[in-house]
N, C-alpha and C positions, 0 to 999 in steps of 0.2 A: 462441249463435245456433242455431236449429233450422230446417233447410231446410223442414220440413213446414208451418211457420207461413205460408210464402209462399202456399200454396194456400188457406188459410182466408180471407185478405183478398182474394185474387184472385177467388175465387168470388163474393164479394159485390160486386165492382167491375165486372166485365166479363162479357158473355155467353159469350165463349170465353176460357179462361184463358191469355192471352198477355201477357207482360210487356214493358215497355220494356227497354232494355239493363240489365244487372245492375250490381252495385256496382263492378266493375273498370272498366267503361266510364265510369262517373261520374268516376273519377279522371282518365281520359284526356281527357275533354271540358273539364276545368278547367285544362288545362296552359297554360303561358305560355312559349313559345319565343322565341328571339332573332330579331327581324325589324324592319323599318323602314328608315331611310336607311343608306347605306353608312358614314357617319361614326358613327352610333349603333352599328351592328353591329361596326365595327372596334375600338371601345372596350368591347365586351361589354355595351353598354347601361348603362354606369355614368354616367348623366346625371341622377340625381336632384337634384343641386344645381348642375349646369352650365347646363342649359337651352340656349337659342340654337339649337335644332334642333327641328322639329315632332315628331319621333319621341320627344323627351324627355318628352312628355306621358304616355307609357307608364309612366314612372317617377315623374313629378311634374307635374301640370298647371300648376304655377307656372312651369315652364320656358318656356312661351310668352311670359311677361312679359319675358324677356330677349332676345326677337327684336329685331334692330337695324334691319333693312331696313324701309322704308315698306311694301313689298309683296314677297313672295317666293313663287316657284312651284318645286316640285321633283318629280322623277320618279325612281323607283328600280327597276332590273331586277336579277334574280338568276338564276344557273344553277349547276348542280353535280350531285352524285350522292349516292345513299345506298347503302351496302353493309351487308347484314345477314348476319352469320355465325351460323348456327344449329347447335347441337350437341344430340344426343339419342340415347339408347340406343346409345352407342358410335360413332355416325356424325356427320359434320358436312357442311354444305353452305352455300355462299355465293351469295346473290342480290344483284343490283345494279340500280339504276334511275337514269336521268338525269332532271334537273329543270330547268325554265325557267319563271320566274314573274315577275309584277310584284309587288314587295315593298311598294311604298308610293307614294303620290302625295299632295301636300299644297299648300295655299295658306294663307299667313299675311299679316296686315297689322298695322302698328303706327302709332300716332298720338300726337301731343303729346310727342314725345321732347324732352328738354332742359328740360322744365318740372318742377314739383314732382311731377306724376303723369303717367304714360304708360299708354296702353291698347293691348292687343294682342288679336287674335282670330284664329282659324284653324280650318280643318277639313281632314280628310284621312283616308286609308285606310292602315292598316298590317297586314301579314300577320304574325301572331304565334303561329301554331300550325300544325303540319304532322303529318299522320297517316301519312306514307309509310312502309310497312314491308312486306317481302315475304319469306316463308320457305317452305321445302319441305324436309322431312327425315323420315327414318324409320329403323327398325332392328328388331332382335329384342327382343321384350318380355321382361322379367324373369320367372322362374318364378312360378307361382301369381298371375299378374296378373289384375286385374279388367278387364272390358270396358266400353265405353260402353253396351253392352246391359244390363249389370248396373246401371249408373247409371240408365238409363231405367226399368228394372223397379223400381228402388228408389224413384224419385220417384212412380211410379204407385201403388205400395203405400202410400206416405205420403199421397198425395192421397186415397186411400180413407178414411183416418182422419178426413178433414175434409168430404168431399162425399158420403160413402157409397160403397157397393160400385159398382165400375165394371165392368159386364158386358162381356165381349168382343164380344158382338153389337152393343153401342152403339159400341165403338171401331171396329168394322169397317164401319160404315155410311158411305155417301158424304157424308152431311150431319153426320157426327160433329163436324166442326170448329166447328159452331155450337150445340153441345149443352151448353155449360158445362163441358167436359172440358179439362184441360190439353192443349196441342197436342203436347207431346213424347210422351206415352203413345199418342196416336193415330198419330203418325209411326212409333213403334217397333212398335206392334202391326200396322199395315197393311203394314209392310215385312217382317214376319216375325221381328223380333228378340226379342220378348217374348211371353209367354203366361201366363195365370192358372193357379192350381192347380185350379180347377173352373170350370164354365160360368157360375157366378154372379158370379165376380170373383176378386180376389186373395187372398193375396199373389201378386204377379207375379214371374216369374223369367225369366232369359235362356233362349232356345231353343237356345243353343249348348251342348247337353248330349250326352254320348256314353256308350255302354255300357262299364262297368268291371266285368267279370264278369257278375253278374246285376243290377247296379245302374246307374241312369242318373245321371251326375254332371256338373255344369257344368265347362266347360273354358274357360280364359282364352285370349286371343289369343297366337299364336306370334310375330306381328310386327305392328307398327303403323306407319302412315305418315300424316303430315299432308301430303297431296299438294299442297295449295295453301292459303296463308293470305296473301292480298293485301289490304292496307289502303291507302287513299288519302283525300285530302281536306285541308281547311284550316280554320283559324279566322281570320276577318277582323275587324278593329276599324275602325269609322268614328267618329272623334272630332270633337266640336264643342267647342272650347276658348276660354276667355276669361281674360286675364291683366291684372293691375294692377301697375305699377311705381311705388313710392313713394320718390322721391329716391335712386334707385339703391342703396337699402339694404334695403328690404323688397319682396318680390315675392310676389304672391298669384295663385292660379289655380284654375279649376274646369273640369271637363270633363263632358260627357254623352257616353256611349259606347254605340253600337249595335254589337252583336256578331252575327256570322253563323257558324254551324257547318255544314259539309257533311262527312259521313263515309260511306265506302263500303267494304264488306268482301265478299270472295268467298272461300269456304273449301271444302275437300274433305278428308275424313278416311276412312281405310281401315284395317280390321283383318282379318288372315288367321288362320284357325283350322286344323283338320285339313283337308287338301286334299279337295275343292275349296271348302270353306266359307269365307265371308267376309262382311263387312258394309261398307257405304259410306254416308256421310252428307255431303250437300252443302248449303250455305247461301248465300244472298245477302241482304245487309242494306244498306239505305241510310238515313241519318239526316240530317234537316235541322233546324236550330234557329236561332232569332233571339231576341235578348235585349237588355235595357237595363241599364246600370250607370252609376255616376258616380264622381267623384273630387274631392277638395279637397287643395290643397297650398300650402306656403309655403317660400320660400327667403330666408335672411337673410345679408347680407354685413356683418359687424361691422367688418371692416377691409378695406382694399383687397386684393383677390385671394383672400381666404378666404371660403368660402360653406358654409352648412349648410342642408340641406333636410329636410323632413318631408312625407309625403303619406299619405292614406288612400284606398283604393279600395273602394267598397262592393261587396257581393255583386252578382252579375249574375243577373237573373231571366229565364230562358229559356222559350220555348214550343217544345216538341220534337215531332217526328213521326218514328216508325220505320216503314219499309216493309220487308217481309221475306217470304221464301219458302224452304221447306225441301224437300229430296228425300232419300229413303233407299231402299236396296235391300239384300237379303241373300240368301245361299244357305246354308241351315242343314241339319243332319242330319235334322230333321223326325221325331224319335223320341218316342214316348210311354214312360212308365215300364215298360210291359209289352213294349217292343221293337217295337211296331207303329208304323206311320206316323201322325203326329198330324194332318196336313192332307192331304186327298185332293180331287181334282176331282170333277166330276159323274159321271165314268166310273169312279171309284174308284182312279184312279192317283195316286201320291204327288206332292205339290207341294213342291219344294225351293227354288224361287226366287220371291220376292215383291218388289214395289217399290211406292212411292207418292210422291205429291207433295202438299204442302199447297197450299191456295189462297194467293193473295197477301194478306197480312195488313197491317193498319195499326194503330198505337197512338199516340195523342196523349197527351202528359203535359207536366208542367212540371218544370223543374230550377233549383235555386238553387245557384250555385257560391260558395265562400267569398270574403270580402273579403281584402284584404292591406294590410300596413303597410310603408312604405318610409322608411328614414332614410339620409341621405347627407351626405357632406362632400367638398370639393374645394379645391384651391389652384392659382391661376394664377400662374406665375412670369413675370410681365410678358410680354415678347416671346419668351421662351424656350420655354414650353410649359405643360403643366398635368398634374395628377394628381388622380384622383377615386376615391371609394369609395362603394358602395351596399350596404345590407343590407335584405333583404325577409323578412317573416314571413307565413306563411299556414298555416291549419289545414285540411288536406285533409279531415279527418274531419267537417267541417261541411257538406260537400255534401249536398243534400237533393233528393228527388224527391217529387212530388205528382201527383194527377190534375189535369185541366184546371180543376177548381173549387177548387184549392188545398187539397184534402183530403189531408194528409200521412199519415193513418192507412192509406190504401190501400197505401202503400209503406213501412209502418212497419218491416217486417223488413229491407228493403234499407237503409233509413236507419240502423237500429240496427247493421247489419253494417258500413256505411261508417264509422260512429263507432267501432266496435270494432277494425276492421282497418286504419284509416289514422290517422296522427297528424299531427304538425307538420312543416312544410317550411320550411327556412331557405335563403336564397340570398345569396351574396356575389358582388359584382362589383367589379373594379378596372379602371380605364382610364388610359392614358398617352398624351399627345400631345407631340411635340417639333416645333419649327418651325425647320427649317434656314434658311429665308428668310421674308420677309414674305408671299410668295405660296404657299408650300408647307408641308405638314405630314406627319409620319410618326406612325402610331398603333399601339397594341397594347392588348390587354385579356385578361381571364380571367374566366370565370363558373363558379361551382360551386354546384350545388343538391343539398341533402341528400335522402336516401331517406325518403319519407313512410310507408313500410310499417312496420307494427308488428312488433316483433321476432319474434313467433311465426311470422309468414308467411315469414320469411327464414332460418329455422334450417337448412334443408337442402333445396335445390332438386333434389337427386339422389334424394330419397325421395318417397313420396306426399304430396300436399298435407296439411298438418296441420290446416287450418281449412277448414270448408265455405264456399264462395263461391257466392253466388246469381247465376246467369246468367239470361238472358231469351230470349224467342222460342223457336225450335227450335235455337238455337246452344249447344252444350255447351262450347265453348272459351272461355277467358278469359285475359287477360294482366295481369300485375303489372309495373309500371314502377318501376325504381330511380331514383336521382338522375341528374343530368346534369352534364357539364362541357363547356366550350368555350374554345379558344384562338383569339384573333382578332388580325388584323393588317390594316393598310391605310394609306392616305395620301390627301391631298387637294391640289388645285392650283387656284389662282384664275387662270383663263384671262384674264379681263378684270375690271375693277372690278365688273361686274355678273354675269358668268358664271363658274360654278365647277364642278368635277368632284371627286367622292370615289369611292374604291374600297375594297373590303373583302374579306378572305378569312377564312372561318370554318371551323374544324375542331372539330366537335362529336361527342360520343360519349355513349351511354346503354346500360345493360344492362336487359334485360327478360326475363320468364319466362312462357311460354305453356303452359297446361295444356290437354290435349285434352278432359278432362272433370273435373268437381269430385269431391272426396271427399264421402261421406255418413257421418256418425257419430251414429246415434241408437240408443236401446235396441232398436228394431225392425229397423233396416236398417243394415248396414255395407258401405260400398264404398270402396275405396282407389283414388285416381287413379293413373295412370302418373306417373313423374317429370316434372318440367317440361322443356320445350324451352328451353334457355338461349340467348338471342340477344344478340349484341354488335353494336350498330348504330353505324356511323361515317358521319358526313355531312360532305361537303366542299361548300362553296358560295362563290361569288364574287358580290359585289354592286357595282353601278355606279349612282351618283346624279348626275344632271345638274340643276343649280339655276340659277335666274335671279332676280336682285333688280332691282326697278324701282320 
């Protein structure tokens, strides 16, 4: 993968070269977290062959065919906290945030029970993705480190290979944002971070250069700090499901799913050089998306108590919109190779401090997330309890971006990068329910999801990134997420024949790695990123479901 190819396609696609979020964000938007009813969550979502709960349609739409009540209405609330422990450059910092949300609401109805065939339908909302993450950490940079200014200079130089020379006069104009030039070079130049070798254009270089004897040499940051990296938002599913029960032996189901994504990011990044020189980049990004997908499933009960399930979930086709704005400032030595000041004001005085802010940008695009396959088995021990297992398969590398007209070539480089950098994802779930009495139940579960990152990406997070990752907008940072695991517990109590209550406790953890800017490795430009910020996120949540059958 070569980062410079990004600009070739972008220049043909949009008047100002600004991309939708990059390849790492595509992984994040296709995530599938644990959400839904308290009973579903307390057994880690291992409901692919169990059914009997509307949230089970997340694992197998045939689960709705096992609903027993003529009509049922349920509502689920959840609350808890997320703790993010970040370590970077020899330092660590922990941030935490409280959460309270509605996790699910559903209505189901069943007809013709007791005959050869029964029908069920239902609709409801489940929250099955959360973007909550908050980190802030910094430290002394390793010797001979590159700066984000080197990265911006590098992508500006590579952009010239594809769109022609980028004169500094064009970068400095107030309307430069609409001239078909990548936004990052404009932000970097107008804030004083980069400069060309001559007045006609590049190669571009960092302006953090200092005199070493009679030579002017670039100098990397002495320290770096991600002052703020605050993510929030959710993925919501609204399912419309239909099920068919044939003689209490074969159960079939289908669902149409509307998905909604909302993601919000606020970031601030600072590098310090020789006093008093520094740079600062701030970004705000909001993403909205809506999409449609479907699923088909079947459950078979060959003998009493034993069930097998299989389901296929189609890709989800999203329409996405990014809104973003970037700000940058720097205080540089402002030196020319001959030792004179490079930038002066109208009175001839040197200018050390510059700042700029981009206009608010918008990018519309489409995203297709991969489908998934679920196989499951369970056994009900009459009135004692039950045990269930689910297995899921998904190929994260099949995520795809296109423009609004479904032209995938516009994002060919990002799509190729996703295919190269992300692989398969496997998820195992196990759930257990024990019934101390007719009216009560105790539950537990475990979920484990494998790491979808290809091996080269995970070789050493304490070193510069070994692979170029394509980012978007004016945001240089990106995050790679590893696998997940969750331990779950809970219980249920039937208050009356029609009214019931379920509770769940979920202890989930995931490791992630945030890079403050990407590496570049081409014959013309070489930039090594700083090591990754390693984040260990732990989430505790408690869920309560109230249901009524009528």
